[in-house]
Every structure is written in structure tokens, then in C-alpha cells.
C-alpha positions in Angstrom: 0.0 0.1 0.0 1.6 3.2 -1.1 -0.2 5.7 1.0 -1.6 3.9 4.1 -1.8 7.3 5.9 -4.2 9.8 4.6 -4.1 13.4 6.0 -7.4 15.2 5.2 -8.1 18.8 5.5 -11.7 19.5 6.7 -13.1 22.8 5.7 -14.3 22.9 2.1 -12.7 19.4 1.6 -14.8 17.2 3.8 -17.1 19.9 5.5 -19.1 22.2 3.1 -17.9 25.2 5.2 -19.3 27.9 3.0 -22.7 26.4 3.0 -22.5 25.8 6.8 -21.4 29.4 7.3 -24.3 30.8 5.2 -26.9 28.8 7.4 -25.3 30.0 10.6 -25.3 33.7 9.2 -29.0 33.4 8.4 -29.7 32.2 11.8 -27.6 35.0 13.3 -29.6 37.6 11.5 -32.6 37.1 13.8 -30.2 37.9 16.7 -28.6 41.1 15.4 -31.2 42.5 13.1 -29.2 42.1 9.9 -30.6 40.5 6.7 -27.5 38.8 5.3 -28.5 39.1 1.7 -26.7 37.1 -1.0 -24.5 40.1 -1.7 -23.7 40.6 2.0 -22.9 36.9 2.4 -20.7 37.1 -0.6 -18.8 39.8 1.1 -18.5 37.8 4.2 -16.8 35.1 2.4 -14.5 37.5 0.7 -13.5 39.1 4.0 -13.3 36.0 6.1 -11.3 34.0 3.5 -8.9 36.9 3.4 -8.4 37.0 7.0 -7.6 33.2 7.1 -5.2 33.7 4.3 -3.5 36.3 6.5 -3.3 33.8 9.3 -1.5 31.4 7.1 1.0 34.0 6.2 1.4 34.9 9.9 0.1 38.3 9.4 -2.5 38.1 12.1 -3.2 36.0 15.2 -5.9 33.6 15.6 -7.7 35.4 18.4 -7.4 38.8 16.5 -8.9 37.1 13.5 -11.9 35.8 15.4 -12.5 38.7 17.6 -12.3 41.4 14.9 -13.7 39.9 11.7 -17.3 40.8 12.6 -16.2 44.4 13.5 -14.5 44.6 10.2 -17.4 43.2 8.3 -20.1 45.4 9.8 -17.9 48.4 9.5 -18.3 48.0 5.8 -22.0 48.3 6.2 -21.9 51.2 8.7 -23.1 49.1 11.7 -21.2 49.0 14.9 -21.1 45.8 16.9 -19.2 44.1 19.6 -17.1 41.9 17.5 -16.3 39.4 20.1 -19.8 38.9 21.2 -21.1 38.5 17.8 -18.3 36.1 16.9 -19.2 33.9 19.9 -22.8 34.0 19.1 -21.9 33.0 15.5 -19.6 30.1 16.5 -22.5 28.7 18.7 -24.7 28.6 15.5 -21.8 27.6 13.1 -20.8 24.5 15.1 -24.3 23.0 14.9 -24.2 23.0 11.1 -22.9 19.7 9.4 -23.5 19.9 5.6 -20.8 17.9 3.9 -19.1 18.1 0.5 -21.0 15.7 -1.9 -20.0 12.1 -1.4 -17.4 12.9 1.3 -19.1 10.6 3.9 -19.1 7.7 1.3 -15.4 8.3 0.6 -14.3 8.4 4.1 -16.3 5.5 5.3 -14.8 3.3 2.5 -11.3 4.7 3.1 -11.5 4.0 6.8 -11.8 0.3 6.2 -8.3 0.0 4.6 -6.4 3.2 5.7 -5.4 5.4 8.6 -7.2 8.8 8.3 -6.2 11.9 10.2 -7.7 15.3 10.1 -5.3 18.4 9.6 -6.9 21.6 10.1 -6.6 25.3 10.9 -10.3 25.5 11.9 -11.7 26.2 15.3 -11.4 23.1 17.7 -14.9 23.3 19.1 -16.5 23.7 15.7 -14.5 20.8 14.1 -15.4 18.2 16.7 -19.0 19.4 16.8 -19.5 19.2 13.1 -17.7 15.9 12.6 -19.6 14.4 15.5 -23.0 15.7 14.1 -22.2 14.3 10.7 -21.2 10.9 12.1 -17.7 11.3 10.8 -15.6 11.5 13.9 -15.1 7.8 14.1 -13.6 7.6 10.6 -10.6 9.6 11.9 -7.8 8.1 13.9 -7.0 11.5 15.2 -7.5 15.2 14.6 -4.5 17.5 14.3 -5.7 21.1 14.8 -3.5 24.2 14.7 -5.3 25.3 17.8 -3.7 22.4 19.6 -0.2 22.4 17.7 0.6 26.0 18.1 1.3 26.2 14.3 -1.1 26.6 11.5 -0.8 25.2 7.9 1.2 25.9 5.8 3.9 26.3 8.3 6.3 23.3 8.0 6.4 22.9 11.8 2.6 22.0 11.6 3.4 19.1 9.4 6.5 18.2 11.1 4.5 17.7 14.4 1.9 15.7 12.7 4.6 13.4 11.1 6.3 13.0 14.5 3.1 12.2 16.2 2.0 9.6 13.7 5.5 8.1 13.8 5.4 6.4 10.2 7.7 7.1 7.2 6.3 10.3 5.7 6.6 8.8 2.1 3.6 6.7 3.2 1.5 9.9 3.9 -0.7 11.7 1.5 -2.1 15.2 2.2 -5.6 15.9 0.6 -7.0 19.3 0.8 -8.7 22.2 -1.1 -6.3 25.1 -0.4 -3.3 25.6 -2.4 -1.9 28.1 0.0 -2.5 26.0 3.2 -2.7 22.4 2.2 -0.6 22.0 -1.0 2.0 24.6 -0.1 2.4 23.0 3.4 2.7 19.6 1.9 5.3 20.8 -0.6 7.3 22.4 2.2 7.2 19.3 4.3 8.1 17.1 1.3 4.7 15.3 1.5 2.7 14.0 -1.6 -0.6 15.7 -1.9 -3.9 15.8 -3.8 -5.5 19.1 -4.6 -9.3 18.8 -4.1 -10.5 21.4 -6.8 -14.2 21.3 -7.3 -14.3 24.7 -8.9 -11.6 23.5 -11.4 -9.4 26.7 -10.7 -6.4 26.8 -12.7 -3.2 26.4 -10.7 -1.2 29.4 -11.5 1.4 28.9 -8.8 4.6 26.8 -8.9 3.1 24.5 -6.3 3.0 20.8 -7.2 0.4 18.2 -6.4 0.2 14.6 -7.2 -3.3 15.0 -8.7 -6.3 17.0 -8.8 -9.7 15.9 -8.0 -12.7 18.2 -8.9 -15.4 16.1 -7.0 -15.7 13.1 -4.6 -18.1 11.7 -7.0 -15.3 11.3 -9.5 -13.6 9.0 -7.0 -14.3 5.3 -6.8 -13.4 5.1 -3.1 -16.8 4.3 -2.0 -17.0 1.5 -4.6 -13.5 0.0 -4.6 -12.0 1.0 -1.4 -9.3 3.3 -2.8 -9.3 7.0 -4.1 -8.7 7.0 -7.8 -8.3 9.9 -10.3 -6.4 10.3 -13.4 -4.9 7.0 -12.9 -3.3 7.6 -9.5 -4.2 5.0 -6.8 -4.0 5.4 -3.0 -3.4 1.8 -2.4 
């Protein structure tokens, strides 16, 4: 078996984080009297994604990201809020949502029978455990490696070094699978790990980053049929 150890990102790879966020924002609207129209939600994704990318580049700290993102967001619309309180209310709603990427559960359930699966994520610990538990996926993972616990976030090579050391297996037997070129694929490259770029929107890779392959949808994978992930002639077996 070439890759008995699979390191899965969670947000927008297994969990449909954007859909879950939108549901949480709509529920939050009743608490703070804000409509969250389609355009307003689109701006949330733009702002929030940008802040997480800043975290990856070490330009902002996690607590600052979480405590200021709603202040920054509502400043754009001329509304003053207590960012820390609104963020806490949002996270309480967000962690209850558990929409998955299409076919993600079938793929994980099948791979779990033949592989060791670990989560590698920059996401908030309470949210990740809650959403995986509510979607009946937590038992598919041998362990969850979260930046909140490790003290480093992807793509920092130290994040991956700690994961490799904790698993204690030859890293050539490990495969990183994630949707983010800047966090997952960049981090895997820096740590000399093979990787799969989960790319459902079929975005062109205009970087110099290398990935073993690209997969645009879990429905294109035969893992839930044949107990291995397959795409473009590459097997995880």
C-alpha cells in the first residue's frame, strides 16, 4: 500500500464550510437584526477568507482574526457591533451545522476500512469536533491534528513536522488531501509530502506548487465502490 496514511483537510474538503457558514449567518440575522442578503454573504466570504489567508501568512493572530472579523465586516455596512460577542454567537450557531461536501461521507467510510485517516485543520477546535460528531464522521478519523492544539497553522512546516512525528510512520507513506493551494498543498510541498488538490471549482493552478493530482469532486472518485481513491490513474493503495 503506497499511502496507508491519509491526511485530510476538513473545511471545504470534507465539510461544506461555506454552506454551513451561510446557514449560521441566516440564523444569526435574527439575533442582530441584519438581513444577510446574497451580496452581504458574498462579502462575508471574501473578508473571512482573506483573514484566514493572513493567518496562514502569519500576518494576524488567531484570536485577533476571530475577535475582529465581525467588526471589520459590519464597519463595511456602517453598523457598529461588539465583534467578540457577535463572533461567539456566530460560532455557537456555526458548530451546529454539518453539511458535507458531496460524497465525502461515502469516501471516508470506505477509506476508513483500509487506511489510517487523520484530520489536519486550521479550523476552530470546538467547531470541528462538533460538526464531525453531528455528521457521524468523527469515528472515521484516527485523530484530529488542529492548529489550535499544535501551536502552528498550515502551511507552516512545523505544523506538518509535528503531525509526522506524532504519527511516527515514514512520511513517504503519507498523502495530504485538501482544497487550499496556499495552506494544504503549499504546506505539503514544504514538508516534502505528496498531496492531492481537491479542486471542485476547477480553478487553474497558476502557482509553482506541485500536487500529485487534482480531484474536482468526490463523485469522481471510486473510493466508495472499490476502497481506494482513484483519479487520473493515480491510486491510493
